[in-house]
DOLUM-732146 format. One record per residue: residue in one letter; chain; x, y, z of N, C-alpha, C in turn. Coordinates in steps of 0.1 Angstrom, whole numbers. Layout:
{"a" "A" {X Y Z} {X Y Z} {X Y Z}};
...
***
This chain:
{"m" "A" {323 26 117} {336 31 105} {329 36 94}};
{"v" "A" {318 37 91} {317 41 79} {314 55 77}};
{"a" "A" {311 57 92} {311 75 89} {323 80 93}};
{"l" "A" {329 75 90} {344 81 91} {347 82 78}};
{"l" "A" {342 79 68} {341 82 58} {338 96 47}};
{"f" "A" {330 101 52} {315 110 50} {321 116 56}};
{"e" "A" {334 125 42} {339 134 43} {339 140 62}};
{"g" "A" {340 135 72} {340 136 84} {328 136 93}};
{"m" "A" {315 136 89} {306 136 93} {302 128 103}};
{"v" "A" {298 136 112} {291 117 124} {271 115 115}};
{"l" "A" {271 105 116} {259 103 115} {254 104 125}};
{"k" "A" {241 101 120} {227 104 137} {225 89 130}};
{"s" "A" {221 80 144} {220 66 145} {208 70 151}};
{"k" "A" {198 77 155} {183 75 153} {184 92 148}};
{"v" "A" {167 90 141} {163 100 137} {149 101 137}};
{"d" "A" {141 117 147} {131 116 144} {121 110 129}};
{"v" "A" {113 104 136} {105 103 123} {95 114 121}};
{"a" "A" {84 122 131} {80 126 121} {90 142 124}};
{"e" "A" {98 144 125} {104 157 118} {111 154 104}};
{"a" "A" {120 146 106} {123 138 93} {108 142 83}};
{"a" "A" {100 139 85} {79 133 79} {81 148 74}};
{"s" "A" {79 160 80} {78 175 75} {94 179 67}};
{"r" "A" {100 167 62} {111 180 51} {102 176 38}};
{"k" "A" {108 179 31} {106 179 14} {106 163 14}};
{"l" "A" {117 164 13} {120 148 3} {120 136 17}};
{"t" "A" {104 132 16} {103 124 18} {96 112 12}};
{"v" "A" {94 100 15} {88 86 15} {71 91 13}};
{"g" "A" {65 92 6} {46 94 10} {48 106 16}};
{"r" "A" {48 115 13} {47 134 17} {35 134 3}};
{"p" "A" {24 141 14} {13 138 3} {6 145 -6}};
{"n" "A" {6 146 -16} {0 156 -33} {-12 160 -25}};
{"v" "A" {-7 173 -34} {-23 180 -29} {-22 188 -46}};
{"m" "A" {-29 188 -48} {-37 193 -63} {-41 201 -63}};
{"n" "A" {-56 202 -68} {-61 213 -75} {-69 221 -55}};
{"r" "A" {-61 231 -51} {-67 231 -34} {-81 238 -37}};
{"q" "A" {-77 252 -47} {-91 261 -48} {-103 246 -52}};
{"r" "A" {-100 235 -57} {-112 230 -55} {-118 226 -46}};
{"f" "A" {-113 221 -37} {-111 209 -23} {-115 221 -19}};
{"l" "A" {-112 235 -18} {-117 244 -8} {-134 250 -12}};
{"e" "A" {-136 247 -26} {-144 248 -27} {-164 236 -24}};
{"r" "A" {-153 222 -22} {-164 215 -19} {-162 212 0}};
{"v" "A" {-153 220 7} {-155 223 19} {-167 228 21}};
{"e" "A" {-168 244 19} {-173 252 17} {-188 254 17}};
{"q" "A" {-191 240 7} {-201 231 5} {-207 225 17}};
{"i" "A" {-198 217 24} {-195 211 30} {-204 218 44}};
{"l" "A" {-197 232 45} {-201 233 57} {-216 242 61}};
{"d" "A" {-214 247 49} {-229 248 43} {-244 247 39}};
{"s" "A" {-241 231 40} {-249 219 40} {-251 212 54}};
{"k" "A" {-238 217 64} {-243 207 81} {-246 189 80}};
{"s" "A" {-240 186 65} {-238 172 61} {-220 166 64}};
{"f" "A" {-220 164 74} {-209 162 77} {-200 149 80}};
{"t" "A" {-213 138 75} {-210 126 80} {-222 114 74}};
{"n" "A" {-219 107 80} {-234 97 71} {-241 96 61}};
{"d" "A" {-233 90 57} {-234 84 39} {-241 100 37}};
{"g" "A" {-232 110 34} {-235 121 26} {-233 122 14}};
{"p" "A" {-235 137 7} {-229 133 -9} {-220 134 -14}};
{"f" "A" {-208 139 -10} {-200 136 -10} {-196 121 -12}};
{"v" "A" {-199 119 4} {-189 102 -1} {-200 91 -9}};
{"r" "A" {-212 93 -13} {-219 92 -27} {-214 94 -38}};
{"e" "A" {-210 103 -39} {-203 107 -55} {-192 100 -52}};
{"l" "A" {-188 101 -49} {-171 96 -47} {-173 80 -47}};
{"e" "A" {-183 71 -43} {-190 61 -44} {-190 56 -56}};
{"q" "A" {-201 67 -68} {-203 62 -82} {-194 61 -87}};
{"s" "A" {-181 76 -84} {-175 78 -97} {-163 68 -93}};
{"v" "A" {-163 60 -85} {-154 50 -89} {-159 39 -92}};
{"c" "A" {-170 38 -94} {-176 27 -96} {-181 30 -113}};
{"t" "A" {-177 39 -118} {-183 47 -130} {-161 46 -140}};
{"l" "A" {-155 50 -132} {-145 45 -135} {-135 33 -137}};
{"f" "A" {-138 22 -129} {-132 14 -130} {-142 3 -133}};
{"a" "A" {-153 5 -137} {-160 -2 -136} {-166 -14 -138}};
{"v" "A" {-172 -13 -121} {-171 -24 -107} {-188 -17 -100}};
{"k" "A" {-193 -23 -98} {-204 -28 -94} {-210 -18 -82}};
{"h" "A" {-201 -19 -76} {-200 -13 -63} {-190 -7 -53}};
{"c" "A" {-192 1 -45} {-179 7 -39} {-184 9 -28}};
{"i" "A" {-178 13 -18} {-184 12 -1} {-175 24 7}};
{"a" "A" {-170 32 6} {-163 37 12} {-160 36 29}};
{"v" "A" {-153 38 32} {-146 34 47} {-137 39 53}};
{"a" "A" {-135 40 66} {-129 54 74} {-117 50 65}};
{"n" "A" {-106 42 67} {-94 36 64} {-94 21 59}};
{"a" "A" {-82 12 54} {-84 1 46} {-83 -6 52}};
{"t" "A" {-74 -4 70} {-75 -15 77} {-90 -18 81}};
{"l" "A" {-100 -13 85} {-113 -11 88} {-125 -15 74}};
{"g" "A" {-116 -14 61} {-121 -20 53} {-123 -36 47}};
{"l" "A" {-106 -39 54} {-104 -55 46} {-108 -57 66}};
{"e" "A" {-112 -58 74} {-115 -65 78} {-133 -69 83}};
{"i" "A" {-134 -57 75} {-153 -53 73} {-155 -65 60}};
{"t" "A" {-143 -68 51} {-149 -75 36} {-149 -91 46}};
{"l" "A" {-137 -91 45} {-131 -108 58} {-144 -112 68}};
{"s" "A" {-152 -102 70} {-166 -101 77} {-181 -107 70}};
{"a" "A" {-175 -101 62} {-185 -100 55} {-191 -110 49}};
{"l" "A" {-177 -116 44} {-176 -129 37} {-176 -141 49}};
{"n" "A" {-179 -138 61} {-179 -151 70} {-162 -157 71}};
{"v" "A" {-156 -151 69} {-142 -157 71} {-140 -168 80}};
{"t" "A" {-128 -177 84} {-126 -180 94} {-115 -195 89}};
{"g" "A" {-109 -196 105} {-95 -210 102} {-85 -196 96}};
{"e" "A" {-83 -202 92} {-67 -199 79} {-66 -194 70}};
{"v" "A" {-61 -182 68} {-65 -171 61} {-41 -171 58}};
{"i" "A" {-47 -179 40} {-32 -170 35} {-31 -158 33}};
{"v" "A" {-17 -150 34} {-8 -141 33} {2 -138 32}};
{"p" "A" {8 -133 26} {20 -130 21} {28 -122 34}};
{"s" "A" {39 -126 41} {45 -116 51} {47 -99 48}};
{"f" "A" {54 -105 39} {62 -90 31} {51 -81 24}};
{"t" "A" {47 -72 35} {32 -63 36} {33 -61 47}};
{"f" "A" {24 -47 47} {21 -37 57} {10 -46 65}};
{"v" "A" {15 -42 84} {13 -52 91} {-1 -53 95}};
{"a" "A" {-13 -41 90} {-23 -40 93} {-33 -50 86}};
{"t" "A" {-27 -57 75} {-31 -68 62} {-34 -85 72}};
{"a" "A" {-25 -85 82} {-23 -95 90} {-27 -87 100}};
{"h" "A" {-27 -81 110} {-40 -71 124} {-54 -76 118}};
{"a" "A" {-64 -71 103} {-75 -76 105} {-77 -90 98}};
{"i" "A" {-70 -94 98} {-74 -111 94} {-75 -115 115}};
{"r" "A" {-67 -113 122} {-63 -121 135} {-79 -111 145}};
{"r" "A" {-81 -96 140} {-89 -87 144} {-111 -95 142}};
{"i" "A" {-106 -108 132} {-123 -106 127} {-119 -124 133}};
{"g" "A" {-110 -129 144} {-107 -144 145} {-103 -155 142}};
{"a" "A" {-96 -146 129} {-89 -161 119} {-78 -160 124}};
{"e" "A" {-65 -168 117} {-54 -169 116} {-45 -166 104}};
{"p" "A" {-39 -162 107} {-28 -157 90} {-22 -168 90}};
{"v" "A" {-19 -172 78} {-7 -182 76} {1 -176 61}};
{"f" "A" {12 -173 73} {28 -163 62} {26 -171 52}};
{"c" "A" {26 -172 37} {33 -176 28} {44 -166 20}};
{"d" "A" {57 -166 11} {71 -161 6} {60 -154 -5}};
{"i" "A" {76 -148 -9} {68 -141 -20} {71 -142 -31}};
{"s" "A" {72 -138 -44} {82 -139 -61} {92 -133 -59}};
{"k" "A" {104 -142 -61} {111 -125 -70} {116 -117 -76}};
{"l" "A" {104 -117 -86} {106 -107 -89} {89 -101 -91}};
{"s" "A" {82 -100 -86} {70 -89 -79} {64 -89 -65}};
{"y" "A" {76 -95 -60} {77 -93 -48} {59 -100 -37}};
{"s" "A" {54 -100 -45} {38 -106 -43} {37 -117 -41}};
{"l" "A" {26 -127 -36} {28 -141 -29} {32 -147 -44}};
{"d" "A" {44 -157 -39} {47 -168 -47} {34 -182 -47}};
{"v" "A" {31 -179 -66} {19 -191 -64} {23 -199 -63}};
{"s" "A" {37 -203 -67} {40 -217 -62} {41 -222 -50}};
{"m" "A" {35 -216 -37} {38 -218 -23} {25 -219 -19}};
{"v" "A" {10 -214 -24} {2 -205 -17} {-8 -222 -17}};
{"e" "A" {-5 -229 -30} {-11 -237 -32} {-5 -254 -19}};
{"a" "A" {8 -250 -12} {11 -259 -9} {3 -258 6}};
{"a" "A" {3 -248 10} {0 -245 22} {-12 -238 29}};
{"i" "A" {-26 -248 15} {-35 -248 22} {-38 -261 29}};
{"t" "A" {-47 -258 40} {-49 -271 52} {-71 -269 45}};
{"e" "A" {-71 -283 59} {-88 -287 54} {-95 -270 64}};
{"r" "A" {-83 -260 70} {-90 -254 77} {-85 -239 70}};
{"t" "A" {-80 -238 58} {-84 -226 52} {-94 -219 45}};
{"t" "A" {-100 -205 49} {-110 -202 40} {-107 -190 29}};
{"a" "A" {-97 -183 26} {-98 -173 19} {-77 -174 19}};
{"i" "A" {-78 -166 11} {-61 -162 5} {-69 -147 5}};
{"v" "A" {-53 -139 13} {-57 -124 11} {-40 -119 4}};
{"a" "A" {-43 -115 -9} {-32 -116 -17} {-29 -101 -17}};
{"v" "A" {-18 -95 -19} {-13 -78 -16} {-9 -75 -32}};
{"n" "A" {-19 -69 -38} {-8 -59 -50} {-1 -44 -42}};
{"l" "A" {8 -52 -45} {19 -39 -41} {31 -33 -49}};
{"y" "A" {28 -21 -42} {44 -12 -54} {34 -3 -65}};
{"g" "A" {22 -5 -60} {22 1 -76} {14 -9 -88}};
{"g" "A" {22 -22 -80} {19 -40 -88} {10 -43 -83}};
{"l" "A" {10 -61 -95} {1 -69 -89} {4 -82 -84}};
{"a" "A" {-1 -87 -81} {-5 -101 -76} {-2 -112 -93}};
{"d" "A" {2 -126 -90} {0 -129 -100} {-16 -134 -105}};
{"l" "A" {-23 -126 -110} {-38 -125 -105} {-46 -139 -111}};
{"e" "A" {-39 -146 -128} {-50 -157 -131} {-50 -169 -122}};
{"r" "A" {-35 -169 -123} {-30 -185 -110} {-38 -178 -96}};
{"l" "A" {-41 -171 -94} {-45 -172 -76} {-58 -171 -76}};
{"a" "A" {-65 -166 -90} {-79 -169 -99} {-85 -186 -98}};
{"d" "A" {-77 -196 -103} {-77 -212 -107} {-77 -214 -91}};
{"i" "A" {-64 -208 -86} {-64 -225 -74} {-73 -214 -59}};
{"a" "A" {-80 -202 -62} {-88 -200 -50} {-104 -204 -57}};
{"n" "A" {-106 -207 -72} {-116 -213 -74} {-116 -231 -74}};
{"k" "A" {-106 -237 -77} {-99 -250 -76} {-105 -255 -58}};
{"y" "A" {-101 -241 -51} {-102 -251 -38} {-114 -241 -32}};
{"k" "A" {-123 -234 -35} {-135 -235 -37} {-131 -221 -24}};
{"l" "A" {-122 -213 -26} {-117 -200 -15} {-119 -188 -15}};
{"h" "A" {-122 -178 -8} {-123 -161 -12} {-114 -156 -17}};
{"l" "A" {-112 -150 -22} {-102 -141 -27} {-101 -127 -23}};
{"i" "A" {-96 -123 -12} {-96 -105 -14} {-78 -102 -15}};
{"y" "A" {-79 -90 -26} {-75 -84 -33} {-68 -67 -17}};
{"d" "A" {-55 -73 -10} {-49 -60 -10} {-46 -49 -15}};
{"s" "A" {-56 -39 -17} {-48 -35 -30} {-44 -17 -29}};
{"a" "A" {-39 -18 -12} {-40 -9 -2} {-31 6 -17}};
{"h" "A" {-18 2 -26} {-5 1 -34} {-13 7 -48}};
{"s" "A" {-22 5 -51} {-27 0 -62} {-34 3 -69}};
{"l" "A" {-44 16 -64} {-49 19 -71} {-47 35 -80}};
{"g" "A" {-57 28 -88} {-50 35 -106} {-41 24 -114}};
{"t" "A" {-39 14 -110} {-34 7 -117} {-42 1 -126}};
{"k" "A" {-31 -2 -139} {-42 -11 -150} {-36 -27 -156}};
{"w" "A" {-47 -34 -157} {-42 -48 -160} {-43 -48 -175}};
{"k" "A" {-35 -53 -181} {-42 -54 -194} {-49 -48 -202}};
{"g" "A" {-46 -36 -196} {-52 -21 -201} {-67 -15 -197}};
{"n" "A" {-69 -25 -183} {-84 -20 -176} {-80 -24 -166}};
{"w" "A" {-84 -6 -156} {-85 -8 -147} {-84 -17 -137}};
{"t" "A" {-78 -17 -127} {-84 -30 -112} {-92 -24 -109}};
{"g" "A" {-105 -35 -92} {-112 -25 -88} {-124 -44 -82}};
{"s" "A" {-126 -47 -96} {-129 -66 -99} {-122 -76 -99}};
{"l" "A" {-113 -78 -92} {-104 -88 -83} {-107 -89 -79}};
{"g" "A" {-110 -108 -76} {-113 -119 -66} {-127 -113 -58}};
{"d" "A" {-128 -118 -45} {-142 -116 -44} {-143 -101 -37}};
{"a" "A" {-133 -90 -40} {-137 -79 -37} {-115 -71 -30}};
{"e" "A" {-119 -63 -38} {-105 -52 -32} {-105 -43 -28}};
{"v" "A" {-96 -39 -16} {-94 -33 -9} {-81 -19 -7}};
{"f" "A" {-90 -4 -13} {-80 9 -16} {-77 12 0}};
{"s" "A" {-63 20 -4} {-66 29 5} {-63 43 7}};
{"l" "A" {-73 52 10} {-65 67 4} {-60 76 20}};
{"h" "A" {-52 69 23} {-40 77 35} {-37 88 31}};
{"g" "A" {-31 96 39} {-27 107 29} {-13 100 26}};
{"t" "A" {-11 95 23} {6 89 21} {3 81 4}};
{"k" "A" {-8 76 5} {-10 70 -9} {-15 75 -22}};
{"f" "A" {-15 67 -38} {-14 71 -50} {-27 89 -46}};
{"i" "A" {-38 84 -45} {-52 91 -40} {-57 94 -30}};
{"n" "A" {-49 100 -32} {-54 108 -9} {-69 114 -7}};
{"g" "A" {-75 109 9} {-85 116 11} {-77 126 26}};
{"f" "A" {-68 123 27} {-66 122 39} {-61 115 49}};
{"e" "A" {-74 108 46} {-74 94 54} {-90 85 47}};
{"g" "A" {-87 71 47} {-102 67 44} {-102 57 36}};
{"g" "A" {-106 50 35} {-107 36 21} {-114 33 14}};
{"l" "A" {-116 21 0} {-127 25 -2} {-128 0 -4}};
{"i" "A" {-141 -1 1} {-134 -17 -11} {-146 -14 -20}};
{"t" "A" {-143 -26 -33} {-147 -23 -44} {-153 -45 -50}};
{"t" "A" {-163 -44 -52} {-173 -62 -55} {-180 -57 -67}};
{"n" "A" {-183 -68 -80} {-195 -69 -77} {-200 -82 -75}};
{"n" "A" {-200 -78 -65} {-211 -97 -56} {-221 -84 -47}};
{"d" "A" {-232 -85 -55} {-245 -74 -46} {-244 -76 -30}};
{"e" "A" {-245 -95 -29} {-245 -92 -16} {-239 -90 -6}};
{"l" "A" {-223 -100 -7} {-208 -82 -7} {-212 -78 0}};
{"a" "A" {-215 -62 -11} {-216 -51 -7} {-226 -47 -3}};
{"k" "A" {-240 -51 2} {-246 -55 8} {-241 -53 29}};
{"r" "A" {-238 -69 22} {-232 -68 38} {-222 -57 49}};
{"c" "A" {-215 -55 36} {-202 -47 44} {-206 -31 40}};
{"a" "A" {-212 -25 34} {-227 -13 41} {-234 -17 54}};
{"l" "A" {-237 -23 58} {-245 -27 71} {-235 -27 77}};
{"l" "A" {-218 -33 79} {-208 -33 88} {-208 -20 91}};
{"r" "A" {-205 -14 79} {-193 4 88} {-209 7 92}};
{"n" "A" {-218 5 91} {-224 16 101} {-232 7 114}};
{"f" "A" {-225 -5 120} {-229 -6 132} {-241 -18 124}};
{"c" "A" {-246 -17 116} {-257 -27 113} {-264 -24 118}};
{"f" "A" {-271 -10 118} {-282 -5 113} {-290 -5 106}};
{"t" "A" {-302 -12 104} {-312 -16 91} {-325 -9 93}};
{"g" "A" {-323 4 106} {-335 9 98} {-330 20 109}};
{"y" "A" {-340 28 117} {-338 42 125} {-338 31 137}};
{"d" "A" {-340 26 142} {-339 28 157} {-338 12 158}};
{"q" "A" {-337 0 146} {-329 -15 147} {-318 -12 143}};
{"v" "A" {-310 -25 147} {-293 -34 147} {-297 -45 144}};
{"s" "A" {-293 -55 135} {-292 -65 126} {-284 -74 129}};
{"d" "A" {-268 -72 137} {-257 -79 139} {-249 -68 146}};
{"i" "A" {-236 -76 150} {-226 -66 153} {-219 -57 139}};
{"g" "A" {-215 -44 142} {-214 -38 129} {-202 -28 142}};
{"t" "A" {-196 -23 131} {-189 -10 136} {-189 2 132}};
{"n" "A" {-181 15 137} {-180 24 131} {-175 29 121}};
{"a" "A" {-171 24 108} {-163 25 99} {-169 35 84}};
{"k" "A" {-172 47 89} {-175 58 81} {-172 65 79}};
{"l" "A" {-166 71 65} {-156 79 60} {-164 93 63}};
{"s" "A" {-160 107 65} {-166 117 68} {-166 129 54}};
{"e" "A" {-178 135 50} {-177 143 38} {-162 150 38}};
{"i" "A" {-157 155 46} {-143 158 44} {-132 150 36}};
{"h" "A" {-132 140 39} {-124 131 35} {-126 123 16}};
{"a" "A" {-140 127 18} {-145 126 8} {-142 135 -5}};
{"a" "A" {-142 145 -2} {-141 157 -10} {-128 160 -12}};
{"m" "A" {-118 159 -4} {-101 154 -8} {-105 143 -11}};
{"a" "A" {-107 131 -11} {-109 119 -27} {-111 119 -36}};
{"l" "A" {-120 133 -39} {-127 132 -52} {-123 143 -55}};
{"t" "A" {-116 156 -51} {-105 169 -57} {-93 157 -63}};
{"n" "A" {-89 148 -59} {-81 140 -62} {-78 132 -69}};
{"f" "A" {-89 125 -71} {-92 113 -83} {-92 122 -95}};
{"e" "A" {-94 129 -99} {-95 143 -108} {-85 148 -120}};
{"c" "A" {-71 144 -108} {-61 147 -113} {-54 132 -109}};
{"m" "A" {-64 131 -115} {-52 109 -112} {-45 110 -127}};
{"d" "A" {-50 118 -140} {-42 110 -144} {-28 119 -145}};
{"e" "A" {-32 132 -140} {-16 140 -137} {-8 132 -129}};
{"i" "A" {-17 124 -118} {-3 120 -106} {7 108 -109}};
{"i" "A" {0 98 -119} {7 91 -129} {20 96 -136}};
{"a" "A" {14 103 -145} {25 113 -152} {37 115 -144}};
{"k" "A" {33 124 -130} {46 127 -127} {53 116 -115}};
{"n" "A" {50 107 -111} {53 95 -108} {67 88 -117}};
{"k" "A" {52 86 -130} {63 78 -139} {78 84 -142}};
{"t" "A" {74 100 -147} {84 107 -148} {95 104 -139}};
{"n" "A" {99 110 -122} {99 107 -113} {111 93 -114}};
{"y" "A" {100 77 -120} {107 66 -115} {114 68 -130}};
{"s" "A" {118 75 -141} {123 70 -148} {134 80 -147}};
{"w" "A" {137 95 -137} {148 104 -139} {157 87 -125}};
{"y" "A" {150 83 -115} {157 77 -108} {160 62 -118}};
{"k" "A" {154 51 -122} {161 44 -137} {178 49 -138}};
{"r" "A" {175 66 -146} {186 70 -150} {198 77 -144}};
{"y" "A" {196 79 -131} {210 80 -124} {212 73 -112}};
{"l" "A" {202 54 -108} {207 52 -96} {221 47 -101}};
{"p" "A" {232 45 -90} {242 38 -91} {241 21 -95}};
{"d" "A" {245 17 -102} {245 4 -107} {245 -11 -102}};
{"q" "A" {246 -6 -85} {250 -14 -78} {229 -20 -71}};
{"a" "A" {225 -5 -73} {210 -7 -71} {202 -9 -75}};
{"k" "A" {191 -25 -83} {182 -27 -83} {172 -16 -85}};
{"l" "A" {162 -15 -100} {149 -7 -92} {137 -21 -101}};
{"l" "A" {126 -18 -92} {116 -29 -93} {114 -27 -101}};
{"s" "A" {110 -36 -114} {98 -30 -122} {92 -38 -126}};
{"f" "A" {81 -37 -135} {72 -42 -137} {64 -47 -148}};
{"d" "A" {57 -62 -145} {53 -72 -162} {50 -65 -169}};
{"e" "A" {43 -65 -181} {45 -59 -196} {31 -59 -195}};
{"k" "A" {16 -65 -188} {12 -66 -188} {3 -53 -175}};
{"i" "A" {14 -50 -173} {9 -38 -165} {13 -31 -166}};
{"e" "A" {0 -19 -162} {6 1 -163} {2 -2 -147}};
{"s" "A" {13 3 -138} {13 8 -127} {12 25 -125}};
{"n" "A" {8 29 -110} {3 40 -110} {14 45 -109}};
{"y" "A" {28 38 -103} {44 41 -100} {43 50 -88}};
{"q" "A" {35 47 -79} {36 55 -63} {46 50 -54}};
{"y" "A" {55 46 -55} {63 37 -50} {77 39 -61}};
{"v" "A" {89 46 -54} {106 46 -64} {108 33 -52}};
{"v" "A" {109 27 -55} {112 6 -45} {129 1 -54}};
{"v" "A" {136 4 -44} {156 -1 -51} {150 -14 -42}};
{"i" "A" {166 -23 -44} {170 -38 -38} {187 -31 -38}};
{"l" "A" {187 -33 -27} {205 -28 -26} {209 -42 -24}};
{"p" "A" {223 -47 -28} {230 -51 -26} {230 -64 -16}};
{"d" "A" {231 -58 -2} {228 -66 11} {228 -53 19}};
{"a" "A" {226 -56 33} {218 -57 46} {227 -41 49}};
{"a" "A" {238 -42 46} {254 -34 54} {247 -19 41}};
{"s" "A" {253 -22 33} {244 -11 14} {237 -7 26}};
{"r" "A" {224 -12 26} {210 -4 24} {212 0 33}};
{"d" "A" {214 -4 47} {222 2 56} {222 17 62}};
{"a" "A" {238 14 55} {248 28 52} {239 43 43}};
{"i" "A" {234 34 31} {223 42 24} {215 51 32}};
{"q" "A" {213 47 39} {189 48 42} {201 58 55}};
{"e" "A" {212 52 69} {221 66 75} {229 78 62}};
{"h" "A" {227 74 55} {239 87 51} {231 98 45}};
{"l" "A" {215 89 35} {202 96 32} {192 111 42}};
{"l" "A" {196 101 54} {187 105 68} {195 121 75}};
{"h" "A" {209 116 73} {218 126 82} {214 132 70}};
{"n" "A" {214 138 54} {215 153 46} {195 154 43}};
{"d" "A" {188 151 54} {172 155 58} {167 147 46}};
{"i" "A" {170 137 42} {163 131 26} {152 112 39}};
{"f" "A" {147 109 37} {135 101 42} {137 94 37}};
{"v" "A" {142 81 40} {139 71 30} {130 57 44}};
{"r" "A" {125 45 37} {114 43 50} {125 27 45}};
{"k" "A" {128 16 47} {124 -1 48} {115 -7 45}};
{"y" "A" {106 -5 35} {92 -5 37} {88 -17 24}};
{"f" "A" {92 -28 34} {90 -34 42} {95 -43 52}};
{"y" "A" {99 -38 65} {111 -43 77} {107 -47 86}};
{"p" "A" {105 -55 94} {108 -69 85} {97 -73 83}};
{"g" "A" {100 -90 78} {83 -94 78} {79 -95 84}};
{"i" "A" {67 -102 85} {53 -95 94} {55 -110 101}};
{"h" "A" {59 -120 94} {67 -135 108} {79 -131 120}};
{"q" "A" {78 -123 115} {89 -120 126} {90 -104 138}};
{"f" "A" {72 -100 135} {72 -93 150} {66 -101 156}};
{"e" "A" {74 -98 171} {64 -105 183} {51 -115 184}};
{"c" "A" {42 -108 180} {32 -108 184} {27 -119 170}};
{"y" "A" {36 -125 156} {33 -131 150} {42 -142 149}};
{"r" "A" {50 -143 155} {63 -150 156} {65 -169 156}};
{"q" "A" {63 -171 144} {62 -190 151} {74 -195 149}};
{"e" "A" {77 -203 158} {89 -218 156} {91 -218 147}};
{"g" "A" {106 -212 140} {108 -221 132} {102 -217 116}};
{"l" "A" {98 -210 119} {89 -204 104} {103 -195 97}};
{"v" "A" {105 -203 80} {114 -193 76} {110 -189 65}};
{"l" "A" {108 -176 61} {110 -168 43} {119 -167 44}};
{"p" "A" {126 -173 34} {136 -174 31} {137 -161 21}};
{"v" "A" {134 -154 8} {127 -145 -1} {122 -136 4}};
{"t" "A" {116 -133 13} {107 -127 24} {118 -120 31}};
{"e" "A" {124 -125 35} {139 -122 47} {151 -113 37}};
{"d" "A" {154 -117 26} {165 -118 24} {159 -99 12}};
{"i" "A" {146 -100 7} {143 -87 6} {139 -80 18}};
{"a" "A" {137 -79 24} {134 -71 38} {147 -65 42}};
{"a" "A" {154 -72 43} {165 -64 46} {172 -59 34}};
{"r" "A" {170 -66 21} {182 -49 13} {168 -39 7}};
{"v" "A" {158 -37 8} {149 -32 3} {149 -12 9}};
{"l" "A" {145 -7 1} {142 8 -1} {135 12 -10}};
{"c" "A" {127 26 -1} {120 30 -8} {123 47 -6}};
{"f" "A" {122 52 -15} {125 67 -23} {117 76 -23}};
{"p" "A" {121 88 -21} {110 101 -24} {104 100 -37}};
{"t" "A" {94 97 -39} {90 108 -55} {72 117 -48}};
{"g" "A" {65 118 -58} {51 124 -61} {55 142 -67}};
{"q" "A" {49 146 -63} {45 162 -75} {55 165 -74}};
{"e" "A" {61 171 -55} {73 184 -55} {87 177 -61}};
{"i" "A" {88 165 -58} {99 162 -64} {108 168 -81}};
{"t" "A" {120 169 -79} {124 179 -96} {136 166 -101}};
{"e" "A" {138 168 -110} {153 162 -118} {163 164 -104}};
{"e" "A" {164 176 -102} {177 180 -97} {175 168 -81}};
{"d" "A" {169 173 -72} {163 166 -61} {170 146 -65}};
{"v" "A" {160 142 -75} {165 130 -78} {182 126 -82}};
{"k" "A" {189 135 -85} {203 135 -90} {210 139 -75}};
{"h" "A" {207 147 -72} {212 153 -57} {209 134 -47}};
{"i" "A" {198 127 -47} {201 115 -38} {210 101 -42}};
{"c" "A" {208 105 -58} {217 98 -63} {230 96 -58}};
{"v" "A" {238 104 -60} {248 106 -61} {257 107 -45}};
{"l" "A" {241 110 -34} {248 105 -21} {248 89 -24}};
{"m" "A" {239 80 -26} {234 68 -29} {252 66 -31}};
{"t" "A" {256 68 -43} {269 64 -42} {277 67 -33}};
{"q" "A" {277 77 -32} {290 86 -16} {288 70 -11}};
{"a" "A" {278 68 -1} {272 55 11} {284 43 2}};
{"l" "A" {275 40 -9} {283 25 -17} {301 27 -17}};
{"e" "A" {300 43 -21} {315 44 -19} {329 36 -6}};
{"s" "A" {321 44 1} {330 49 12} {327 34 20}};
{"m" "A" {322 26 17} {316 13 20} {329 -5 15}};
{"r" "A" {331 5 1} {340 -4 -6} {353 -1 -5}};
{"l" "A" {352 16 2} {362 17 9} {366 13 23}};
{"i" "A" {359 15 34} {365 3 40} {369 -11 37}};
{"q" "A" {355 -18 32} {357 -36 31} {373 -38 22}};
{"s" "A" {376 -25 16} {392 -23 11} {406 -25 18}};
{"v" "A" {400 -19 32} {413 -15 42} {416 -29 48}};
***
């Protein structure tokens, strides 16, 4: 019935995601910054014939991250999922690991793939990160670690999580895939917990086409992670343990380095986009805000709608108008078949997952684009109101 009120348009019930992702107004459209500088680095790679295996651009990237974030060690890896797996393995995590369900499924997959069991915990109504008041209650004698997620360019409750981890002698790892370039009390993150894992995926704040970063101040952990990413080779023909191939190539490192050089520009543009959405969003839409101690990278424009019906109507209407928005994250991981547990209910996770939408942002978005998106949202909400009044 909603479709009948959109000026006679028939809305698409299914949209090819690959097709939608090629359009201009999409969530996660990659930022392409200094193309010339990147191509200069590509020429150097081609001339050097050093394409992988801890090449000079990978080492430069790792050192640059250490310097920028004031952290002792950075280990560049092929992607953040492998980064989490390697970190958990290097810490010998076993048993149960407390983790939010409101995150990308890779967070839980990494725990399962190293042989541990994710224990899903609900989220805070304010930050959408782990509800710390529930974390302590979830700890058992089998718990060995907490994997907290720094979500949407924001941060979890860092101080209380650190207190709990210290109290129960648990490892604390941060999935910071969304929060590269976010500051806490004026300082870059990178030294949180035992380690942080960042993403360099093409859709992320700083992209290397693909890739990830592990940062830590723990010397032994860094050494172990570096071994694990390269099959655990300890010499030319010596292998000490079971590792994997998680090396980052030179071409990925070159892209990441180039985008790091434009980090301030990217943050400034993201923040401007966020301010436009704040100005033009309809009153029924709630824009995610951040604690005053957090200086976000504003990578995501996260909106909570009044209910699932209005969220779905808005998404459908926007998709029909070639604007790709995402229910990011929906559903909670605990509702996927491979993780479903009888009787497990996470009310805040399920409520937010039913009402959340992430909107296009990035270097190519204009104020007129944002206005257009918000007008379309208003159309969808008004159409729903008219239907309900019939």
